[in-house]
C-alpha positions as CSV (number, residue, x, y, z in Angstrom):
1,X,-20.8,-33.9,-0.2
2,X,-17.6,-35.9,-0.4
3,X,-17.5,-35.7,-4.1
4,X,-18.1,-31.9,-4.0
5,X,-15.1,-31.5,-1.7
6,X,-12.9,-33.6,-3.9
7,X,-13.8,-31.6,-7.0
8,X,-13.2,-28.4,-5.1
9,X,-9.8,-29.7,-4.0
10,X,-8.9,-30.6,-7.5
11,X,-10.0,-27.2,-8.7
12,X,-7.8,-25.5,-6.1
13,X,-4.8,-27.6,-7.1
14,X,-5.4,-26.8,-10.8
15,X,-5.6,-23.0,-10.0
16,X,-2.4,-23.1,-7.9
17,X,-0.7,-25.0,-10.7
18,X,-1.7,-22.5,-13.3
19,X,-0.6,-19.6,-11.0
20,X,2.7,-21.3,-10.4
21,X,3.3,-21.6,-14.2
22,X,2.3,-17.9,-14.7
23,X,4.6,-16.8,-11.9
24,X,7.5,-18.8,-13.3
25,X,7.0,-17.3,-16.8
26,X,6.8,-13.8,-15.3
27,X,9.9,-14.5,-13.2
28,X,11.8,-15.6,-16.4
29,X,10.6,-12.4,-18.1
30,X,11.8,-10.2,-15.2
31,X,15.2,-11.9,-15.2
32,X,15.5,-11.5,-18.9
33,X,14.6,-7.8,-18.6
34,X,17.2,-7.3,-15.9
35,X,19.9,-9.0,-17.8
36,X,19.0,-7.0,-20.9
37,X,19.2,-3.8,-19.0
38,X,22.5,-4.8,-17.4
39,X,23.8,-5.6,-20.9
40,X,22.6,-2.5,-22.8
41,X,22.9,0.2,-20.1
42,X,26.7,0.3,-20.2
43,X,26.6,0.4,-24.0
44,X,24.2,3.3,-24.0
45,X,26.4,5.0,-21.4
46,X,29.4,4.6,-23.7
47,X,27.5,6.2,-26.5
48,X,26.8,9.2,-24.3
49,X,30.3,9.7,-23.1
50,X,32.3,8.5,-26.2
51,X,33.6,12.1,-26.8
52,X,33.1,13.3,-23.2
53,X,36.9,13.5,-22.6
54,X,37.2,15.8,-25.6
55,X,34.3,18.2,-24.9
56,X,35.1,18.5,-21.2
57,X,38.6,19.7,-22.0
58,X,37.2,22.5,-24.2
59,X,36.6,25.1,-21.5
60,X,38.3,28.0,-19.8
61,X,38.5,27.7,-16.0
62,X,38.0,30.9,-14.0
63,X,38.5,29.3,-10.6
64,X,41.7,31.1,-9.6
65,X,42.9,34.7,-8.8
66,X,39.7,36.0,-7.4
67,X,39.3,39.0,-5.1
68,X,36.2,38.4,-3.0
69,X,34.4,40.6,-0.5
70,X,31.7,39.1,1.7
71,X,30.0,42.0,3.5
72,X,32.9,43.7,5.2
73,X,35.4,40.8,4.9
74,X,37.9,41.0,2.0
75,X,39.9,38.1,0.5
76,X,42.5,38.2,-2.2
77,X,44.0,35.7,-4.6
78,X,41.2,33.2,-3.8
79,X,40.9,29.8,-5.5
80,X,37.2,28.8,-5.7
81,X,38.0,25.2,-5.3
82,X,39.6,25.7,-1.9
83,X,37.8,28.7,-0.5
84,X,35.4,28.1,2.4
85,X,33.5,30.5,4.5
86,X,30.7,30.5,7.1
87,X,27.2,29.8,5.8
88,X,25.7,32.9,4.2
89,X,22.7,34.7,5.6
90,X,19.8,36.4,3.9
91,X,20.8,39.9,2.8
92,X,24.5,39.2,2.6
93,X,26.3,41.1,-0.2
94,X,29.1,39.4,-2.1
95,X,31.4,40.9,-4.8
96,X,33.7,38.6,-6.8
97,X,36.4,40.2,-9.1
98,X,39.1,39.0,-11.3
99,X,40.9,39.8,-14.7
100,X,39.9,37.5,-17.5
101,X,42.6,35.6,-19.4
102,X,44.2,37.5,-22.3
103,X,43.2,34.9,-24.8
104,X,41.2,31.7,-25.2
105,X,40.4,29.6,-28.2
106,X,36.6,29.5,-27.7
107,X,34.9,31.8,-30.2
108,X,31.3,31.7,-29.2
109,X,31.5,31.1,-25.5
110,X,29.0,30.6,-22.7
111,X,29.8,31.4,-19.1
112,X,28.4,28.7,-16.8
113,X,27.4,30.3,-13.6
114,X,25.9,28.4,-10.7
115,X,23.3,30.4,-8.7
116,X,22.1,29.4,-5.2
117,X,19.3,31.6,-4.0
118,X,21.0,34.8,-5.0
119,X,20.3,37.8,-7.2
120,X,23.2,38.3,-9.6
121,X,24.7,41.0,-11.7
122,X,27.7,40.3,-14.1
123,X,29.9,43.2,-15.1
124,X,32.6,43.2,-17.7
125,X,34.9,46.3,-17.4
126,X,32.2,48.1,-15.4
127,X,29.4,47.4,-17.8
128,X,26.5,45.2,-16.7
129,X,26.2,42.4,-19.3
130,X,23.7,40.2,-17.4
131,X,21.4,40.4,-14.4
132,X,19.0,38.1,-12.6
133,X,16.7,38.0,-9.5
134,X,16.7,41.6,-8.1
135,X,13.1,42.2,-9.1
136,X,12.1,38.9,-7.4
137,X,14.0,39.8,-4.2
138,X,12.3,43.2,-4.2
139,X,8.9,41.4,-4.3
140,X,10.1,38.9,-1.7
141,X,9.7,36.0,-4.1
142,X,11.9,33.0,-4.3
143,X,15.0,33.3,-6.6
144,X,15.9,29.6,-6.9
145,X,19.0,27.7,-7.7
146,X,20.5,26.3,-10.9
147,X,22.9,26.9,-13.7
148,X,22.7,30.0,-16.0
149,X,24.6,30.1,-19.3
150,X,25.6,33.7,-20.2
151,X,26.8,34.8,-23.6
152,X,30.5,35.4,-23.3
153,X,32.2,36.4,-26.6
154,X,35.9,36.5,-27.2
155,X,36.1,40.3,-27.1
156,X,35.8,40.0,-23.3
157,X,39.4,38.7,-23.2
158,X,41.7,40.6,-20.8
159,X,38.9,42.6,-19.3
160,X,37.8,42.7,-15.7
161,X,35.0,40.4,-14.6
162,X,32.9,41.4,-11.6
163,X,30.0,39.2,-10.2
164,X,27.8,40.8,-7.5
165,X,25.6,38.5,-5.4
166,X,22.7,39.4,-3.1
167,X,21.7,36.4,-0.9
168,X,17.9,35.7,-0.6
169,X,17.8,32.8,1.9
170,X,19.7,31.7,5.0
171,X,22.5,29.1,5.0
172,X,22.3,28.2,1.4
173,X,26.0,27.8,0.6
174,X,29.5,27.9,2.2
175,X,31.5,27.7,-1.0
176,X,31.4,28.9,-4.6
177,X,30.9,26.5,-7.5
178,X,33.4,26.3,-10.3
179,X,33.0,29.0,-13.0
180,X,33.9,28.1,-16.5
181,X,33.5,29.2,-20.1
182,X,32.3,26.5,-22.6
183,X,31.6,26.6,-26.3
184,X,27.9,27.2,-26.7
185,X,27.4,23.9,-28.6
186,X,28.9,21.9,-25.6
187,X,27.5,23.9,-22.7
188,X,24.3,21.9,-22.1
189,X,25.8,18.7,-23.3
190,X,28.5,18.8,-20.7
191,X,25.9,19.4,-18.0
192,X,23.7,16.5,-19.2
193,X,26.7,14.1,-19.5
194,X,28.0,14.9,-16.1
195,X,24.6,14.1,-14.7
196,X,23.6,11.3,-17.0
197,X,22.8,8.9,-14.1
198,X,20.2,11.3,-12.5
199,X,19.0,12.1,-16.1
200,X,18.3,8.4,-16.9
201,X,16.8,7.4,-13.6
202,X,14.8,10.6,-13.2
203,X,13.3,10.4,-16.7
204,X,12.5,6.7,-16.2
205,X,10.7,7.4,-12.9
206,X,8.6,10.2,-14.4
207,X,7.6,8.3,-17.6
208,X,6.9,5.1,-15.7
209,X,5.0,7.0,-13.0
210,X,2.8,8.9,-15.5
211,X,2.0,5.7,-17.5
212,X,1.1,3.7,-14.5
213,X,-0.8,6.6,-12.9
214,X,-3.0,6.9,-16.0
215,X,-3.8,3.2,-16.1
216,X,-4.4,2.8,-12.4
217,X,-6.5,6.0,-12.1
218,X,-9.0,4.3,-14.4
219,X,-8.7,0.9,-12.6
220,X,-9.3,2.4,-9.2
221,X,-12.8,3.4,-10.3
222,X,-13.6,-0.3,-10.6
223,X,-11.5,-1.8,-7.7
224,X,-9.9,-0.3,-4.6
225,X,-7.2,-2.9,-4.8
226,X,-5.3,-0.7,-7.3
227,X,-4.9,2.2,-4.8
228,X,-1.5,1.0,-3.7
229,X,-0.3,0.8,-7.3
230,X,-1.6,4.3,-7.8
231,X,0.4,5.4,-4.7
232,X,3.6,3.8,-6.2
233,X,3.1,5.7,-9.5
234,X,2.6,9.1,-7.8
235,X,5.6,8.5,-5.6
236,X,7.6,7.6,-8.7
237,X,6.6,10.9,-10.4
238,X,7.5,13.0,-7.4
239,X,10.9,11.4,-7.0
240,X,11.6,11.5,-10.7
241,X,10.8,15.2,-10.9
242,X,12.9,15.9,-7.7
243,X,15.9,14.0,-9.2
244,X,15.7,15.9,-12.5
245,X,15.4,19.3,-10.7
246,X,17.9,18.6,-7.9
247,X,20.7,17.7,-10.4
248,X,19.7,20.6,-12.7
249,X,19.3,18.4,-15.8
250,X,15.9,19.8,-16.4
251,X,17.6,23.1,-17.3
252,X,17.9,21.9,-20.8
253,X,14.3,22.8,-21.3
254,X,15.1,26.5,-20.6
255,X,12.8,26.6,-17.6
256,X,13.4,29.6,-15.3
257,X,15.5,28.5,-12.3
258,X,13.0,29.8,-9.8
259,X,10.4,27.5,-11.4
260,X,12.8,24.6,-11.3
261,X,13.5,25.2,-7.6
262,X,9.8,25.4,-6.9
263,X,9.2,22.1,-8.7
264,X,12.1,20.5,-6.8
265,X,10.8,21.5,-3.4
266,X,7.1,20.7,-4.1
267,X,8.0,17.2,-5.5
268,X,10.3,16.5,-2.6
269,X,7.8,17.7,0.1
270,X,4.9,15.7,-1.5
271,X,6.8,12.5,-2.2
272,X,6.3,11.0,1.4
273,X,2.5,11.3,1.2
274,X,1.8,8.5,-1.4
275,X,4.5,6.3,0.2
276,X,2.9,6.8,3.6
277,X,-0.6,5.9,2.2
278,X,0.9,2.8,0.6
279,X,2.4,1.6,3.8
280,X,-0.9,1.8,5.8
281,X,-1.5,-1.9,5.3
282,X,1.8,-2.6,7.1
283,X,0.6,-0.6,10.1
284,X,-2.8,-2.5,10.1
285,X,-1.0,-5.8,10.2
286,X,0.4,-5.0,13.6
287,X,-3.1,-4.8,15.1
288,X,-1.8,-2.4,17.8
289,X,-3.8,0.8,18.5
290,X,-0.7,2.8,19.4
291,X,0.9,2.4,16.0
292,X,-2.4,3.3,14.3
293,X,-2.8,6.4,16.4
294,X,0.8,7.4,15.7
295,X,0.2,6.9,12.0
296,X,-2.8,9.2,11.8
297,X,-1.1,11.8,14.1
298,X,2.0,11.8,11.9
299,X,-0.1,11.8,8.6
300,X,-2.3,14.6,9.9
301,X,0.6,16.7,11.0
302,X,2.5,16.1,7.7
303,X,-0.5,17.1,5.6
304,X,-1.2,20.1,7.8
305,X,2.4,21.2,7.7
306,X,2.4,20.9,3.9
307,X,-0.7,23.0,3.6
308,X,0.9,25.7,5.9
309,X,4.2,25.6,4.0
310,X,2.4,26.0,0.6
311,X,0.3,28.9,2.0
312,X,3.3,30.7,3.5
313,X,5.2,30.3,0.2
314,X,2.2,31.4,-1.9
315,X,1.9,34.6,0.1
316,X,5.8,35.1,0.0
317,X,5.9,35.0,3.8
318,X,8.4,32.1,4.2
319,X,9.7,30.3,1.1
320,X,9.9,26.5,0.7
321,X,13.7,26.6,0.6
322,X,13.7,28.0,4.2
323,X,11.5,25.2,5.4
324,X,13.7,22.4,4.1
325,X,15.2,21.4,7.5
326,X,11.7,20.9,9.0
327,X,10.6,18.8,6.1
328,X,13.8,16.7,6.3
329,X,13.0,16.2,10.0
330,X,9.5,14.9,9.2
331,X,10.9,12.6,6.6
332,X,13.5,11.2,9.0
333,X,10.7,10.7,11.6
334,X,8.6,8.8,9.0
335,X,11.6,6.6,8.1
336,X,12.3,5.7,11.7
337,X,8.6,5.0,12.3
338,X,8.2,2.7,9.3
339,X,11.5,1.0,10.0
340,X,10.1,0.0,13.4
341,X,6.8,-1.1,11.9
342,X,8.5,-3.2,9.3
343,X,11.0,-4.7,11.8
344,X,8.1,-5.8,14.0
345,X,6.3,-7.3,11.0
346,X,9.5,-9.0,10.0
347,X,9.0,-11.7,12.7
348,X,5.8,-12.9,11.1
349,X,6.6,-11.9,7.5
350,X,6.9,-13.9,4.4
351,X,9.8,-13.8,1.9
352,X,8.1,-10.9,0.0
353,X,7.9,-8.8,3.1
354,X,11.6,-9.4,3.8
355,X,12.3,-8.2,0.3
356,X,10.2,-5.2,1.0
357,X,12.2,-4.6,4.2
358,X,15.4,-4.7,2.1
359,X,13.9,-2.0,-0.2
360,X,13.1,0.2,2.8
361,X,16.6,-0.2,4.2
362,X,18.1,0.6,0.8
363,X,16.2,3.8,0.4
364,X,17.0,4.8,3.9
365,X,20.7,4.4,3.2
366,X,20.5,6.2,-0.2
367,X,18.5,9.0,1.3
368,X,21.0,9.3,4.2
369,X,23.8,9.4,1.7
370,X,22.3,12.3,-0.2
371,X,21.2,14.1,2.9
372,X,24.6,13.9,4.4
373,X,26.2,15.0,1.2
374,X,23.7,17.9,0.7
375,X,24.2,19.1,4.3
376,X,27.9,18.8,4.1
377,X,28.0,20.8,0.9
378,X,25.4,23.4,2.0
379,X,26.6,24.0,5.5
380,X,30.3,23.0,5.4
381,X,31.3,23.4,1.8
382,X,32.5,19.8,1.5
383,X,31.4,18.1,-1.7
384,X,33.3,14.9,-1.3
385,X,30.1,13.0,-0.4
386,X,28.5,14.0,-3.7
387,X,31.0,12.3,-6.1
388,X,28.4,9.7,-7.0
389,X,25.3,11.4,-8.2
390,X,21.7,10.0,-8.4
391,X,22.0,7.7,-5.4
392,X,18.6,8.5,-4.1
393,X,17.0,7.9,-7.5
394,X,18.7,4.4,-7.6
395,X,17.2,3.7,-4.1
396,X,13.8,4.9,-5.2
397,X,13.9,2.8,-8.4
398,X,14.9,-0.3,-6.3
399,X,12.1,0.4,-3.8
400,X,9.5,0.9,-6.6
401,X,10.6,-2.3,-8.2
402,X,10.2,-4.1,-4.9
403,X,6.9,-2.4,-4.2
404,X,5.6,-3.5,-7.6
405,X,6.8,-7.1,-6.9
406,X,5.1,-6.9,-3.5
407,X,1.9,-5.5,-5.1
408,X,2.0,-8.2,-7.8
409,X,2.3,-11.1,-5.2
410,X,-0.3,-9.5,-3.1
411,X,-2.8,-9.2,-6.0
412,X,-2.0,-12.7,-7.1
413,X,-2.7,-14.1,-3.6
414,X,-5.9,-12.1,-3.5
415,X,-7.0,-13.3,-6.9
416,X,-6.3,-16.9,-5.8
417,X,-8.3,-16.4,-2.7
418,X,-11.1,-14.7,-4.6
419,X,-11.1,-17.5,-7.2
420,X,-11.2,-20.1,-4.4
421,X,-14.0,-18.2,-2.7
422,X,-16.0,-17.9,-5.9
423,X,-15.4,-21.6,-6.5
424,X,-16.8,-22.4,-3.0
425,X,-19.8,-20.1,-3.6
426,X,-20.4,-21.7,-6.9
427,X,-20.2,-25.1,-5.3
428,X,-22.6,-24.0,-2.6
429,X,-25.2,-22.7,-5.1
430,X,-24.7,-25.2,-8.0
431,X,-26.1,-28.7,-8.5
432,X,-23.1,-30.9,-9.1
433,X,-24.6,-33.3,-11.6
434,X,-26.4,-30.9,-13.9
435,X,-24.5,-27.6,-13.2
436,X,-27.8,-25.8,-12.8
437,X,-28.5,-23.7,-9.8
438,X,-29.5,-25.8,-6.7
439,X,-32.4,-25.6,-4.3
440,X,-30.6,-23.1,-2.0
441,X,-29.9,-20.7,-4.8
442,X,-33.5,-20.9,-5.9
443,X,-34.9,-20.2,-2.5
444,X,-32.7,-17.1,-2.1
445,X,-33.8,-16.0,-5.5
446,X,-37.4,-16.3,-4.5
447,X,-36.7,-14.4,-1.3
448,X,-35.2,-11.6,-3.4
449,X,-38.4,-11.5,-5.6
450,X,-40.5,-11.3,-2.5
451,X,-38.5,-8.4,-1.1
452,X,-38.7,-6.5,-4.4
453,X,-42.5,-6.9,-4.4
454,X,-42.6,-7.4,-8.1
455,X,-45.2,-9.5,-9.9
456,X,-43.5,-9.6,-13.4
457,X,-42.4,-13.2,-13.2
458,X,-43.5,-16.7,-14.0
459,X,-42.7,-19.9,-12.1
460,X,-42.5,-23.1,-14.1
461,X,-42.3,-26.5,-12.2
462,X,-41.0,-29.6,-13.8
463,X,-41.0,-33.3,-12.9
464,X,-38.9,-35.9,-14.8
465,X,-41.0,-38.9,-15.7
466,X,-39.9,-42.5,-15.5
467,X,-36.6,-41.8,-13.6
468,X,-37.2,-44.6,-11.0
469,X,-37.9,-47.1,-13.8
470,X,-34.8,-46.2,-15.7
471,X,-32.6,-46.4,-12.5
472,X,-34.1,-49.8,-11.6
473,X,-33.9,-51.2,-15.1
474,X,-30.7,-49.7,-16.6
475,X,-28.8,-48.4,-13.6
476,X,-28.1,-45.0,-12.1
477,X,-25.6,-44.1,-14.8
478,X,-28.4,-44.1,-17.4
479,X,-30.6,-42.3,-14.9
480,X,-28.0,-39.6,-14.6
481,X,-28.0,-39.2,-18.4
482,X,-31.7,-38.7,-18.3
483,X,-31.4,-36.1,-15.5
484,X,-28.7,-34.2,-17.4
485,X,-30.6,-34.3,-20.6
486,X,-33.7,-32.8,-18.8
487,X,-31.4,-30.1,-17.3
488,X,-30.0,-29.2,-20.7
489,X,-33.4,-28.9,-22.3
490,X,-34.7,-26.7,-19.4
491,X,-31.6,-24.5,-19.4
492,X,-31.7,-24.2,-23.2
493,X,-35.3,-23.1,-23.2
494,X,-35.6,-20.9,-20.0
495,X,-32.0,-20.1,-19.0
496,X,-31.7,-16.9,-21.1
497,X,-35.1,-15.6,-19.8
498,X,-34.4,-16.1,-16.1
499,X,-33.0,-18.9,-13.9
500,X,-33.2,-22.7,-14.1
501,X,-32.6,-24.9,-11.0
502,X,-32.7,-28.5,-9.9
503,X,-34.8,-28.7,-6.7
504,X,-33.6,-32.3,-6.0
505,X,-34.1,-35.8,-7.5
506,X,-36.3,-35.5,-10.6
507,X,-37.7,-32.0,-9.7
508,X,-36.7,-28.9,-11.5
509,X,-37.9,-25.3,-11.6
510,X,-37.5,-22.2,-13.8
511,X,-38.3,-18.6,-12.9
512,X,-38.6,-16.4,-16.0
513,X,-38.7,-12.6,-16.1
514,X,-42.2,-12.1,-17.5
515,X,-45.8,-12.4,-16.4
516,X,-47.1,-12.4,-20.0
517,X,-49.1,-15.6,-20.4
518,X,-48.7,-15.6,-24.2
519,X,-44.9,-15.4,-23.9
520,X,-44.9,-18.1,-21.2
521,X,-47.1,-20.3,-23.5
522,X,-44.6,-19.8,-26.3
523,X,-41.7,-20.8,-24.1
524,X,-43.6,-24.0,-23.1
525,X,-44.3,-24.8,-26.7
526,X,-40.6,-24.3,-27.5
527,X,-39.8,-26.5,-24.5
528,X,-41.7,-29.4,-25.9
529,X,-40.0,-29.0,-29.3
530,X,-36.6,-29.1,-27.5
531,X,-37.6,-32.3,-25.7
532,X,-38.4,-33.9,-29.0
533,X,-35.1,-32.7,-30.5
534,X,-33.2,-34.1,-27.5
535,X,-34.9,-37.5,-28.0
536,X,-33.9,-37.5,-31.6
537,X,-30.3,-36.7,-30.7
538,X,-29.9,-39.5,-28.1
539,X,-31.2,-42.9,-29.2
540,X,-33.4,-44.6,-26.7
541,X,-33.5,-41.7,-24.3
542,X,-37.3,-41.4,-24.1
543,X,-37.2,-38.1,-22.3
544,X,-40.6,-37.1,-20.8
545,X,-41.2,-34.1,-18.5
546,X,-44.4,-33.0,-16.8
547,X,-44.7,-29.2,-16.2
548,X,-46.9,-26.5,-14.9
549,X,-46.6,-22.7,-14.6
550,X,-48.1,-19.7,-12.9
551,X,-47.4,-16.0,-13.1
552,X,-47.0,-13.5,-10.3
553,X,-50.1,-11.7,-11.4
554,X,-52.3,-14.6,-10.6
555,X,-51.7,-14.7,-6.8
556,X,-51.1,-11.1,-5.9
557,X,-47.3,-11.4,-6.3
558,X,-47.0,-13.9,-3.4
559,X,-44.3,-16.1,-4.8
560,X,-45.0,-19.0,-2.4
561,X,-48.6,-19.2,-3.7
562,X,-47.4,-18.8,-7.3
563,X,-44.9,-21.6,-6.7
564,X,-47.5,-23.8,-5.1
565,X,-50.0,-23.2,-8.0
566,X,-47.3,-24.1,-10.6
567,X,-46.4,-27.2,-8.6
568,X,-50.1,-28.3,-8.4
569,X,-50.5,-27.8,-12.2
570,X,-47.4,-29.8,-12.8
571,X,-48.8,-32.7,-10.8
572,X,-52.1,-32.4,-12.7
573,X,-50.1,-32.6,-16.0
574,X,-48.1,-35.6,-14.7
575,X,-51.4,-37.4,-13.9
576,X,-52.7,-36.6,-17.4
577,X,-49.5,-37.9,-19.0
578,X,-49.7,-41.1,-17.1
579,X,-53.3,-41.6,-18.1
580,X,-52.5,-41.0,-21.7
581,X,-49.6,-43.4,-21.6
582,X,-51.9,-46.1,-20.0
583,X,-54.5,-45.6,-22.7
584,X,-51.9,-46.0,-25.4
585,X,-50.5,-49.1,-23.9
586,X,-53.9,-50.7,-23.7
């Protein structure tokens, strides 16, 4: 037993050494990837913005000299950049009017108009040139938010521009966005360049999430340990879609703005679900019923709320845009709850868990930044908090990277423990000298046959001749060679047809998966040929093995009786071999 423990200890040390080398190589690769990203990202960004200064100056600003009427309130000489008003309500009517410049150098122009849950009609000298959303308001459907690019040729110069808005949701804006005329070839390019950070991070999150989701969806079928990685991939897809929709960069695909808004809200509302499922293990680590109960209450309430929200939106009773404050409240509650959970776990955590906590703190700060900026712009008309765009996506990417690291270390630890457990199991069921199964394994295998009630098997018993003589004459080292040679011959002959085991000392057994006596006799004949072959390979080995066999059909499938019959026949064979040897020597 001491030797077995020493070997197991050496195996564990070897496994840990290999894992350490693998972890070191992967850490080097991660550092290389990060340094490469840090080096190339600014260069790619420079390529995107190399002529940004030029194209952003090629526009006509229409931000000044507006006459605006909001319901019964009239304002003259308004600058859109400075004008603020109380948050609009559903049903409010807004009319914006100004005279277009007498001339501009843009020939094929596009009016960039930002729409925020409003139906819009654009008039030039009293003639409607573009309209959107009134049919949707009439059917009580969501109108959505986003940019619209309207054809604006040079013949509109000097004419009167009127924009009529009909608000479809409560408290959706308190200011007007800048209105500009761009050349058609630059219109979308300016939008993409201005939002290049959300474009990059959002696209990365979606592509990464889809790739990992496809792989882990297959892996989950075989092992539940990949569920957390699947949660990370779904969370990544949701946040990537939300980023692309929220910053309107998905508009380049000519998707209707109501569809973009719907995708934005759905992805934002669903994003917490996979993250919450991922973090269940952190709740279990606390081993406190109150946190488990709160977890299931919060999760049940969240899923129920999502179902209600989707149903209300589907039947056009209440739109998802109107339910944003409630969803934000639920998300804030989740953040506070998990912050407490992680902080409690922090006292007993490892370095990986502390890194995980840093990721949670980062996404809380990034989400808070964007929520404050969004609320400030939506309800107070102050956009100063939104100068840096894509902050939440940066936080999400950081958290996903940390979650992947955490998942990797967790899987590595589980694999090491599983390998250690398998090593211990193998040690418990393997004969150390011969590497055949041991007596314990054989007895459990026989119990399994008894439980199945099958009779399609044959038990073969073996006894190694002359072992004591070899040990006494040549030493135990030579005796071990004899034992291992016998084990090799038995495994070579019977191993592929069933199991082979060492019962102890010079006794072996094989249980083969057939009760056909002809097949068994053929195996025994091959066994004798293999013994002769082994004796030829090793000079002076003199391997001799007595054997006997019995099938399950002989004794009514009672494996104990079958085993006893095979053992008795083996001893009869052994006596016969001794008698023949004595006759030859005389």
